[in-house]
C-alpha positions in Angstrom: 0.0 0.0 0.0 1.3 3.4 -1.0 0.0 6.6 0.6 0.4 9.8 -1.4 0.0 13.2 0.2 -0.2 16.4 -1.9 0.5 19.9 -0.7 1.1 23.3 -2.1 -2.3 24.2 -3.4 -4.0 27.5 -2.6 -5.4 30.7 -4.0 -3.4 32.6 -6.6 -4.1 35.4 -9.0 -4.1 34.7 -12.7 -0.6 34.8 -14.1 0.8 33.5 -10.8 2.7 30.3 -10.0 2.3 27.4 -7.6 4.4 24.4 -6.9 2.6 21.3 -5.8 4.4 18.5 -4.0 3.4 14.9 -3.4 5.2 12.7 -0.8 4.9 9.0 -1.1 5.1 6.6 1.8 7.1 3.8 0.1 10.7 2.7 0.0 10.3 1.8 -3.7 9.2 5.2 -5.0 11.5 4.8 -8.0 9.6 1.7 -9.1 6.4 3.8 -9.9 5.4 5.8 -12.8 4.0 9.0 -11.4 1.3 11.4 -12.7 -0.7 14.5 -11.9 -4.4 14.8 -12.7 -7.0 17.4 -11.8 -10.7 17.6 -11.5 -12.8 20.7 -11.8 -16.3 20.9 -10.4 -18.8 19.2 -12.7 -16.0 17.8 -14.9 -14.2 14.5 -15.3 -10.8 13.9 -13.9 -8.2 15.1 -16.4 -4.6 13.9 -17.1 -2.0 16.6 -16.8 1.5 15.1 -16.7 3.3 11.9 -16.2 7.0 11.1 -15.5 8.9 7.9 -15.8 10.5 6.0 -12.9 13.8 7.9 -13.0 12.5 11.1 -14.6 13.9 10.6 -18.1 10.6 10.7 -19.9 7.7 13.1 -19.3 4.5 13.7 -21.1 2.0 16.5 -20.8 -1.5 17.5 -21.7 -1.1 19.8 -24.7 -2.8 22.7 -23.0 -0.4 22.8 -20.1 2.9 21.6 -21.5 4.3 25.2 -21.9 3.2 26.2 -18.4 3.5 23.1 -16.2 6.6 21.1 -15.3 6.6 17.7 -13.7 9.6 16.4 -11.8 10.6 14.0 -9.1 13.2 13.5 -6.5 13.5 9.7 -5.8 15.8 10.3 -2.8 13.0 12.3 -1.2 10.1 10.1 -2.4 8.6 13.3 -3.8 6.8 14.3 -7.0 6.5 17.9 -8.0 4.3 20.0 -10.4 5.5 23.5 -11.1 2.7 25.5 -12.5 3.3 28.9 -14.1 1.1 31.4 -15.9 -2.0 30.1 -14.1 -5.4 30.8 -15.5 -8.8 30.7 -13.9 -9.5 27.6 -16.0 -6.8 25.8 -14.0 -9.0 25.9 -10.9 -9.5 22.4 -9.8 -8.5 19.7 -7.2 -5.1 18.4 -8.2 -4.2 14.8 -7.5 -1.0 12.9 -7.7 -1.0 9.2 -8.6 1.3 6.2 -8.8 1.3 3.5 -11.4 3.1 0.1 -11.2 2.4 -0.7 -14.9 5.5 -2.4 -16.3 4.8 -2.3 -20.0 5.5 1.3 -20.5 7.7 4.2 -19.2 4.8 6.6 -18.7 1.1 6.5 -18.9 -1.7 9.1 -19.4 -4.5 6.6 -18.5 -6.1 7.1 -15.1 -7.0 3.5 -15.0 -3.3 2.6 -15.0 -2.7 4.4 -11.7 -3.3 2.3 -8.6 -2.6 4.7 -5.8 -4.0 8.2 -5.5 -3.6 11.1 -3.1 -6.4 12.9 -1.4 -6.0 16.0 -3.6 -5.1 19.6 -3.1 -7.3 22.6 -4.1 -5.9 25.1 -6.6 -8.0 28.2 -7.1 -7.0 30.9 -9.7 -8.7 34.2 -9.4 -9.2 36.5 -12.4 
């Protein structure tokens, strides 16, 4: 069982930045593909970014790839999401997730992620 705890959300003005963190309670953090998702009120959960086990490969949702950066520090069991140039449309609950799928280096599919954090709220005001 892996527990994931996100932090770093909050209220920010449009154009601002936030850095989300996700700490994993596992000694085998580097064995997991990691990802960030978000869910806005009334909308389905949406993939944002994924990173391979040692950080060599990343993939992003097209609409965030020039503004968001996913990274990880395996020594600290921590996943990050740097978010710049935030827009009101980025308002959502942000989740980190861990996948043990072995057939790929990254995955954008929510169903491939076994463990999820509780989420952190990001609100962007106009």
